[in-house]
C-alpha positions as CSV (number, residue, x, y, z in Angstrom):
1,X,0.0,0.0,0.0
2,X,1.4,3.3,-1.1
3,X,0.5,6.4,1.0
4,X,0.4,9.8,-0.5
5,X,3.0,12.3,0.6
6,X,0.8,14.4,2.9
7,X,-0.3,11.3,4.9
8,X,3.4,10.1,5.0
9,X,4.6,13.5,6.3
10,X,1.9,13.6,9.0
11,X,2.8,10.1,10.2
12,X,6.5,11.2,10.2
13,X,5.6,14.3,12.2
14,X,3.7,12.2,14.8
15,X,6.6,9.7,15.1
16,X,9.2,12.5,15.4
17,X,7.2,14.2,18.1
18,X,6.8,11.0,20.0
19,X,10.5,10.3,19.8
20,X,11.3,13.8,21.0
21,X,9.0,13.3,24.0
22,X,10.4,9.9,24.8
23,X,14.2,10.5,24.6
24,X,14.3,12.3,28.0
25,X,12.5,9.4,29.7
26,X,15.2,7.0,28.4
27,X,17.9,9.4,29.7
28,X,16.2,9.5,33.1
29,X,15.8,5.8,33.2
30,X,19.2,4.7,32.0
31,X,21.4,7.6,33.2
32,X,19.4,8.2,36.4
33,X,20.5,11.8,36.2
34,X,23.9,11.1,37.8
35,X,26.0,12.7,35.1
36,X,23.5,15.0,33.4
37,X,25.2,18.2,34.5
38,X,28.7,17.1,33.8
39,X,28.3,15.0,30.6
40,X,29.9,16.3,27.4
41,X,27.5,17.9,25.0
42,X,26.9,16.1,21.8
43,X,26.3,19.3,19.9
44,X,28.8,19.6,17.1
45,X,29.1,23.4,17.5
46,X,29.8,23.2,21.2
47,X,32.2,20.3,20.7
48,X,34.2,22.4,18.2
49,X,34.0,25.9,19.7
50,X,33.0,25.4,23.3
51,X,30.1,27.9,22.7
52,X,26.5,26.7,22.9
53,X,24.3,26.8,19.8
54,X,20.7,28.0,20.0
55,X,19.5,24.4,20.7
56,X,22.0,23.5,23.3
57,X,20.5,22.4,26.5
58,X,17.0,21.5,25.2
59,X,17.4,17.8,26.1
60,X,18.6,18.7,29.6
61,X,15.7,21.2,29.8
62,X,13.2,18.4,28.9
63,X,14.7,16.0,31.5
64,X,14.4,18.6,34.2
65,X,10.9,19.5,33.1
66,X,9.8,15.9,33.3
67,X,11.3,15.7,36.8
68,X,9.2,18.7,37.8
69,X,12.1,21.2,38.1
70,X,10.8,24.1,36.0
71,X,13.4,26.5,37.1
72,X,16.3,24.3,36.0
73,X,14.4,23.4,32.9
74,X,14.2,27.1,31.9
75,X,17.8,27.7,33.0
76,X,19.1,25.1,30.4
77,X,17.0,26.3,27.6
78,X,13.8,28.5,27.7
79,X,12.5,26.6,24.7
80,X,12.4,23.2,26.5
81,X,8.9,23.5,27.8
82,X,7.8,25.0,24.5
83,X,9.2,22.0,22.7
84,X,7.0,19.7,24.9
85,X,3.9,21.9,24.2
86,X,4.7,21.9,20.5
87,X,5.2,18.2,20.3
88,X,2.0,17.4,22.1
89,X,0.1,19.9,19.9
90,X,1.7,18.4,16.8
91,X,0.6,14.9,17.8
92,X,-3.0,16.0,18.5
93,X,-3.4,18.1,15.4
94,X,-1.8,15.7,13.0
95,X,-3.8,12.8,14.5
96,X,-7.0,14.8,14.1
97,X,-6.0,15.6,10.5
98,X,-5.4,11.9,9.7
99,X,-8.7,10.9,11.2
100,X,-10.9,13.7,9.8
101,X,-9.0,14.1,6.5
102,X,-9.1,17.9,7.0
103,X,-6.2,20.3,7.5
104,X,-6.2,22.6,10.6
105,X,-4.0,25.6,11.4
106,X,-2.6,25.7,7.9
107,X,-2.7,29.5,7.9
108,X,-0.9,29.6,11.3
109,X,1.8,27.2,10.4
110,X,2.7,28.9,7.1
111,X,2.5,32.4,8.5
112,X,5.6,34.5,7.6
113,X,5.1,37.0,10.3
114,X,5.0,34.3,13.0
115,X,8.1,32.7,11.5
116,X,10.0,36.0,11.5
117,X,8.8,36.8,15.0
118,X,10.0,33.4,16.3
119,X,13.3,33.8,14.5
120,X,13.9,37.2,16.0
121,X,13.0,35.9,19.5
122,X,15.4,32.9,19.0
123,X,18.2,35.1,17.8
124,X,17.7,37.6,20.6
125,X,17.6,34.8,23.2
126,X,20.7,33.2,21.8
127,X,22.6,36.5,21.8
128,X,21.7,37.0,25.5
129,X,22.7,33.4,26.3
130,X,26.1,33.9,24.6
131,X,26.8,37.1,26.5
132,X,25.8,35.4,29.8
133,X,27.9,32.3,28.9
134,X,31.0,34.5,28.2
135,X,30.5,36.5,31.4
136,X,30.3,33.4,33.5
137,X,33.0,31.2,31.9
138,X,36.7,31.8,31.5
139,X,38.4,30.9,28.2
140,X,39.8,27.8,29.9
141,X,36.3,26.7,30.9
142,X,35.1,27.3,27.4
143,X,37.9,25.2,26.0
144,X,37.2,22.4,28.5
145,X,33.7,22.2,27.2
146,X,35.0,21.6,23.7
147,X,37.0,18.6,22.3
148,X,40.2,20.8,22.3
149,X,40.8,20.4,26.0
């Protein structure tokens, strides 16, 4: 049975959202949060430069959100709780679209003003994070967070 592209992309969206929501549970279960704060980041940018990328800390943010520590979740990345809300909304909307064979929120999802607004917010947040990171870490600390230790 061959599915058309729209149905396939909706199924992939649901699967991707479920994986995103499940990864922190596996980290909590297998790692038991013993090395979460000291583990080397798997971010290629942070490994090469020592500086965080805009997405750095989202996984830790999700883990702490699941553990009920909202303050630490927001500390690691302000977008962590938003990622959870977005994934849950994605699963609900795409499931409803598959069941009803209608498309919802199409105008919202393809809204250029919303996309530019989110991009400006992300860039501003990252700029502030980099300034905070530089002010609270010496160059030696930054190099220790990279692969060039």
